[in-house]
C-alpha positions, 0 to 999 in steps of 0.5 A: 804481400797485401794484408788479408781483408777477411778472417773466417771465425770459429763459427765459419763466418767471414768478417772484416779482419779488424773484428778478428775473434775478440770477444768485444770487437766480434759482437760490435762488428756483427750487431752495431758497426754499419747498421743504421742508427737513428736517435739523438741520444745515441748519435750524441754518444757516437759523436763523443766516443768517436771524439774520445777515440781520436789518437787511440784504438777503437777497442780501447773506447769500446772496452770502456764504453759501459764506464763512459755510459756510467760517467756521462749518465748514459749520454742523456743530452739534457743531463750532460749539458747541465754538467759543471766544472765539478763534473769536469773534475770528477771525470778528469779523476775517473780512471775508467774512462779516458781522462782527457780534459779537452775531450771531457769538456768537448763532450759536455759542450757537444751536449749543450750544442745538441740541446740548442739544436733540438730546442731550435728544431725539435726532437730528432734534430741531431738525427736529421742533421747527421743523416742529411750527409748520408752519401747519395751515391754509393761507393763501391764496397772495399775489397782490401785495405787500400780501398778504405778512405779516411775522409769523404766530401760528406764527412768534410761537410758534416764536420763543417756543419757540426762545428758551425753549431758549436760541436768540437772533436768532430774532424772530417776523419772522426766524422767518417768513423761516425758515418761507418759506425752509425751506418751512413755508409757500409764499409764491410768488405766484400765477402763479410757476411754483414756486407749488404748490397 
């Protein structure tokens, strides 16, 4: 039997089933996921958190997001770009975040790559780069789990472009998750109260 794509909450609203009634997931689903996000700093944060999520569930990252923000100075690009080996050691020892050295070093390296991009092209450069891969053709809204995709030509191209600028942990699947969360695509399932056509 196919898995249901929607769940109706105690407030009577139909949502994508992954939101369920979890106290962290539900507000994230309702207020953030799929909503257009424009900001160098916030997109840098999303790139990093999606990278930390690789191999884990998003709820694990979402529940630790306040700790990540504290550990990475609210993902301020200039500040994180200046992190040193001592900061790497501090972060590897911080049990409130994901203590994966490669991902921590990638987050710092990604800040340096973002700073270089902004220094070259000006404020808003990371935002402009990411949003330049917004699909020009709208895909049909998902109706079931079988309709979801892991990558698209746009996420492959975004991954390639970010890598060319020195970003890491930005594979095509991770970048499609970014595109969903930052609103470049709207993958709320048909019938979800957040689905906007």
